[in-house]
N, C-alpha and C positions, 0 to 999 in steps of 0.2 A: 867514861869520862870522855872527852874529844883529846886533851893530855896523853892520860895514860896508854891510847890506840895508836898515836903516832911512832913510837919505836918499834913495832909491830912490822914482821914485812909482809909487803902484797903482793899478788900476783897481776900481773898482765891480765884485762879481759882479753885481747889477743892472742892469748896462748890455749893448747888444747885443756890444760889444766882448768883453765877457767869457764869453759863449758859445759864442764861434768857439773852434776845435782845431784845431792845428796836424797837417799828415800830416807823414808821415817826409819826404815830398817839398816842402814847404814849405806846400803848399795847404791852404788852410782848407774849414771845414765846420760846418752848424749840426745839433746835434742834433732829433732829430723833438719835438715836444710837441703837448702834448693838447689838442684848442678845450673853452672852458670849456663850450660847450653838450654835449657827450659827458663832460665829467665831470659835469654835473649830469644826462644820463640813467642812468652809471652808477648815481649816487647814488640816485636815484631809483627806479629797477630794483632796486638792492642793499635799499632800505626797501619795497617791496611784494613782495621775492620772485616764485619762479614761480606765478604764479593760474593755469596749466591745469592744475598737481597736485593742487591743493587744491581751487579756488573751483567747487562743481558749474555748469554752464549752467541758465542761464533758463530755466523752463517758460511756452512759449509757443502762439499757437495753431499758428503755423509750425513750431516744433520742439512734435511730440509724438513721435517718436522715440527721443527719449535713454534708455538704462537707469536714468536719474534720474529721470525724468517717468512717472509713474505714471498713467495715467489715471481718475478715478475711472467715470466711463463703462464706461470699458470695464470695469473690475472689478465692477462692478454688473449687467452680462451675465452675467458666469461663475457668480456665486453660484445666480442661480435655476434654470440649467442643472444644476447638483450638487446643488441642492434636490431636484429631480426626479427625478433619478439614486436619491438616498435614497429617495423619498417610492415609486420602482418597486420599490427591491429588496424594499423593508415588506412592498408588494403581494403581492409574489411570495412570499414565505417565509410571510405569513398565509396567502396561498392553498393554497399547498402544506401546510399545518399543519390548515387546515380538514378539506381530502380525506383528509388523515389520518386525522382524527378519526371522519371520516364512514364512510371504508371499514372503518373498525377496530370501528365500531358498527355496519356494516350485516354484518360478520363475526360479529360476535357474535349479533344476529338471528337467522341463517343457521343460528346452532351451531356455525360455525369459530372454530378456535383460532389464533392464530397461532405460525410454528416456535418461537420465544425462548418464548414461552408455555409452549408444551407440553415442549420439552427442559427447563424451570425445574420443571413439574411431575412428569418421571421425576427427575431430579435431585436431588428432596426426600427420594425412596422411596429413595434409592441414595447416601445419603451420606457412604458409606466409600470409593470411588469416587475418582481422580486425577481432580481440576481439567480436566486439559484435556481428556478425552476428548469430555466437553461440548461444547466449541466443534469438535470433529473433526465429532462430527455431524453441528451445526448447519451447520459447511459443506458438509461433502456431499450434506446433503439441500438445501440451497439453490444450489446448483450446478446440480442437476438443475432446479428450478423458475424459473432465472433462464438467459436466454441460448438460445443453441439449440446448447450441448452435447447429446449424443445419448448420450455414454456412461454405463454405469451409476454406483451410489455402491456400492462393495462394503469389508467393513468382518468384522477377523477377532477373532474374541473369544476369548480365550487364558485358561484356570483350570487353575489347579495339581491340585488337590483339590474344590472346592466348583464341582461343575457347576451348582446350582440359581442359584447367584446369575447366573451368565451367560445361565444357559437364559431366566429372565426378563426379564432387560435387553434380550435379544436380542427376545424378543416384545413387552415394549412397544416398543420403537425403531421396530417393523415393523409395528405395529399404528398407531402417530402419523405413519407412513413413507404408511404408504395411503391417514390421510384427510388429510394436506398435499398430497399427489398428486394428491387426488381418486380415491384406485382405487374398486374396488365394495367397499364395508363390506356387503356381505348377507350373506356367505359367512364362515366362519371364515377366520384367516390360513393364508395358504398353508407348513407346518410337514412338512422333510421329515427325521427321524430316520437317523441313520448305522446304525443299528441294523437295520433296514429294508431298507438297501440291502445290507447284508454280505453276504450269498447272497443278492443277487438275479440268478439265472442267466441271467434276459430282460435283464437292462441291463450284466451284464458278457457276452454275445455281441454286445450292438450296443447301444452308450450313447446312437447316435442316439434311440433307443425312449424315453429318459427324457428327452431334448430335446423331442420330439415330444408325450410326457404334458402335462409340467410348462407349455410357452410360452405358451402359451393361458389358463393361470393365472394366471401373473404377468403377461399381460397386464391383464387384469381387473382383481387386486389393486393392481400394482406394485411387489409387494414377496415376498421368499423368504428363508424361514430354513432353514439346514441344523444341523442340532443334530451334536455329535460326528464333527464330518468326519476323524476319526484313525481309526472304525470301516469308513470306505467305502473297498471297494479299490480304486487307484488307473484302475481299468478301468471302470469307472464313472463318477467322478470328471472322465473327460476331458469328459466333458460340461458341465460347469462354465464349460471354458475358450469356449463361446458363451455361452454366457448371462453371463460377466463380460469379453468381450471390449472394448476401447476404444474398437477403431474399424467394426467391424460387430457391433454386440451383437445378439443373436439377439432382446430385449424392450429399445426405448429408450429411457432415463428408469426404469431401478427401482431398487430399492435390495434389495443381498444382505447376510445376516448369515450370516454361520457360525461356530458355537463348536467350538472343540476341547484338549483337552488338553495339557497341554506340561509335563512335569516339569523343575522346576528356574525355572520360569520367575520367580519370584516373585523371585528371587535375581540376573535379568541386568537389562540399561539399556537393551538394545533386544530390544523383545519380537518385532521384522519376523526378526531372526537366527536366535533361537529357533522361532517358525513356519516358516522355510525349512528348517533343518536336520532338524525332526519331519519331517514330508514328505517329506523326502529317504529319510528312512530309513523310512516307511512305504510309498512307491512307485516308488523307484528298481530294483524288481525288477521292474517289473510293466511300465514304461514307459523307452523311451529316452530320452537327455538333451534330444533336440529338439522332443518333445511334453514332458517332465517339467517344465523351464526354464520356457517360458511361460504353463504353467498353475499353476507356484507363485506367479510374478511379478505376476497376474491376482488370483489368491484371496488373495493376503498384502497387497494395493494399503495398507488401513490396518489396521493391526494393533493391538492395545491388549493389555493388562493387566487384568484383571478381578481384585478382591477380592472377597474374601468379603463379605458384609452379614450379620450376625447375628442383627437382630430385622426379617428380608424378610418383608413382608407376603405370602398367596400371589397366585400370578399368575391 
């Protein structure tokens, strides 16, 4: 009870005896106490925090490898190197520009016209044509002038009713090809009309004769035009396989342009399919599949539809 305990003598909690605790067996032990020095260290550390996570190390002569230490001398060394690289790049660009201008000027003095300029001049004369045909002409001829390609460039020009536009365009591109490929311009452009071969018994019996007759001329002029291909018999047309071959052509790096009438081509989206169908109808009775298929593949390598021009100047 509260009244009975008031007469007993109590000990101060500050005395050492008050710190003792009795175990169950009667023995006593002192609870662990922290020293003042440790308390002081903890207080100091708690006030400062972990400086290793926030404070950057000082940059000294001995400590220059730290990522926080950036050597101004090292940076100054890199700047001139980058500056020199920029100067070299600018010098190369200017040098290329100067050589390009000089080359163009020299070509102009020599009467030469660049491929892009020549294509542009022809395009101005045929405004009704699809825009992509000019890219096709340019790429095909450029492939011959650059690199080590020996295969010829073959273009098939299809028309439905107006043969005059297709024939005139083929002539323009043929003359341009002779000029760009530095062929012999002293003689007229080599043009074969299908009507002239339609009843040629000599070539019909031996199509190799046509190859022998026209190969030297192609070597000189670098271009040949075959108009109205649909009028040429299949037995004679076999000679064009050797001219248009992509592996072992009769003449390396030459341009061949074929014109052909194809009904309904203006309503079709794929002129190559139209050309293949027309040629099969024309030659399947004369040539077996082993000769017909490779021939058609080579002649129709690049096929395009030619639109009629209303205000076409005389060729």
